[in-house]
C-alpha angles and dihedrals in degrees: 000000000000114000113222116201112252095241092051092045090053090049092051090052091055127099094254129029133200102202134143138170128259132187128202116199121196116191122212089252090060099256111143125204131179129208135179138180089222120106094238133055115261129208125201138128089023093295129111111220109207116229123251094005101107131109111314095198138343150164123270113279113229124197127183140183120271129023099307112143108241125181141186133203121224120200122206090005122182106005092193118128090229090076106070132188089239093056092047092049091047090057097243090138098045108128094004116162117241119196118192120207136188106216137187097225092201089059109018092187085073099079140124131207108241101181145347117215141167123240108243129172115002118196124189119227131185094265106009147017126253110215127185117216112203126196116243088247087072088077088070089062092064118102114257140177131058135292123220107238140142092246124073117263097197124104114244108264098009126128094276097042096043096190109153103239091184088075114106087229090071106024128052138172127217146139137253111259104174135012118214099167139344090277101027123069141151120243141191127213099057096093111135095034117109122246111280095014092128096038110131089012130118131258123199121192117226098189141015130048092320096049113153096012124117127211136187116249116229099181139011113191130178112231134173109292097006142339139298123226124200120192124215091238134012114266124234091256133027115253116241132222109272096030110140125225146172118223130195126207118259129243124201091198094243123140091233092054092049090051102040104032102033103021086223104122093132089065097044106136100199133089104237095172096051110130116253126230092264091060095040091056094044123106139204120272137177097247103059113098112232110199100153094266116140113264093204118055 
């Protein structure tokens, strides 16, 4: 049961109320923004909620008992200039946390948290954005667990892999030197790394229009005077010469790569000796010689 502060409860029981709604949005990168449908800025919980920047319209929000994943769509959400089309397209708001408050605007310290939701799909329209707000219970709908496979299912550098990505052998910094296409550009700073070392790795820009955004690397090729990076998909904006970045070596999840490139075979999370379908569907016969040698190598 939601606990309403005594002062706010007394106010709501009065003949006239002075309440409004406020929303606090926290992006995955830690940036916090506040919005309210009131005509004055509000300040509480250490956040400034900008006036007249709340939800312009939206569908009814339904909540039920239990862990059912409910959702609501908001139309024309967050009219503030701080939220740009470029940032939305770049994915800076994917998975952002949205807290909804009921506030007494005459005394903003009298407020109650009504819901906490996660920003889901965001679609761009001609005049407004359509944003889906998912309940936190929606996280329980995501597939979990592990799959038995010959390849490793760990993420390079995570708690199961344990490769130290702070090592200069696996992480490098550089800058964009030339731009050939939205997803193909020349870089400096990767001298000394063999061709393909960063293939299937990740690159994160530290400056420029893509600052703070990470992308998967499709190809890393040595070229005269530097290296060329190709991304798996075109970014929302074209990188510019001089943009800084940090890039992490790639891993193709094979046992040989884990052993030879990362010297990490003890932490390999795949099952390289798992029988294939041809062996699983095989059968005993009278011609095969059985001399105690392993059948799976």
